[in-house]
N, C-alpha and C positions, 0 to 999 in steps of 0.2 A: 616967502620961505615957509615951509611946513614946520610945525611945532616938532615933529619927529626928527627933522634934519638938524634942528637946533640942538637936540639932545644928543644925537649921534656925533656931531661935530664938537661938542663940549669937551674941552680937555680935562676938566675936573671930574666929569663923569667918566671918561676913559681911564683916568688915574685911578679912581675908586674901584672901577671894575678890574683893572690889572692888579691892584693890591688884593682883593678878594680872591682872584683865581690863584695868586701866588701863596695864600695861606690856606687853601683847601687841600685836604690830603687826597692823594691820587690813589693809593692802594686801598682798594675796598675793604680789605680785612681790618684796616686800621682807622677808616674814617667814621665820622659821626652821622647817622641816618639824617636826611633832611628834616623829618618831623620832629627831631630832637632839638633843632635850631629854634631861636625865637621866632614866633609866628610872623612878625613884621619883616623877617629876613629870609623866609623860606623860598618865595618866588625868586628873589635875586640869586640865592644859592642855587636853585634849580637852573636858572639861565647860565649861571657860570659853569656848572658841571656839563651842561648840553654844549656850551661854546667849546669846552675841553674835549668833549667826546669820551667814549669808553676808555679806560686805562688797559692798554694791550702791550705790555712791555715784551720786547723780543730779547730773551735771555740766551746766552750760549747754550746752555743746558737747563732744562727744567728738572726738578726733583723726581726721582723715580720712587714709586710705591709698589709694594708687593701685592699681587692680585693672584691668590692661589699659588701656583709654581711659576708664575711669570711676573715680571716687572713691567709696569705701565707707567706713562708719564703724560703730562699735558702736551699737546702739539700746536705749534705756533699756527699752522695752516688752518686750524679750527676757527680763527678770527675771520678768515675769508669766507667760510661756510656760515658763520653766526656773527655778523658785524656787531651785534648787541652785546656780545660776550665780553666780560672783563675778567682779567686774571690778576689774583692777589698774590704776590710772592710771599707775604708773611704767612699766609694760610695754605698756600699751594692748592688753591681752589678756584673755581670760577663762579662769577655771580652775573645776574642779569642787570645791565645798565638801566634800561626802561623801567623794571621794577623798582630799582634803587630811587630813580627820579620821582616816580609817582606812588610809592608806596605811602601807606598811613600809619597810624600807631599799631595797627594790627596787621602785620604782613600776611598775606595769603600764601606766598611760596617761600617758606622759611629756607629751604635749600637754596634759592637762588637771591636771597636777600639778606640773610642772617648767618646760616651756617656754612654755606658754600657747597658746591657740587665737586666731588673728587673721584666719582666712579668712572674713571677713564675708559674702562671696558664697554661701558654703556653709551659712549659717544658715537661710535660707528656701528650701531646695533640695528641697522635697518629700521623697520617701523617701530622697534621699541628703543630707538635712540632717545634718551632722555632730554637732550636739548631740542630736538624736534618735537617731542611731546610738550615740552614747556611752551614753546611758541604756539603750538596749536591748542593748549589747554583753554578751556572756556572760562576758568576762574583764575 
């Protein structure tokens, strides 16, 4: 029997993982960045978030924001286009799941890791789509 099989089948290990997953905040706007956790827990926390996947709540209706003379809102279908996307109900904003998992103390993409993106008009804006630009950005 391989050592990895022993760890996977260890009920205590599974219980510890279950407890960790149940204590982690799902809403990006309320959660603690991985790098702010104790250094010896960061990899375990990363793995737990990866196991849960991006937080993509399906709400009956998302809040509307005024954009000029129009009202715009987040669209649930954007999760299909951008599977890395996370929505925060507390901030009515989207964030990048991958950036959250791998960010360090100095986030390179504040909009997608700290502040949240809310410019709904810029989502389906062709080549200027902010979400496409984020995925393709070199930094």
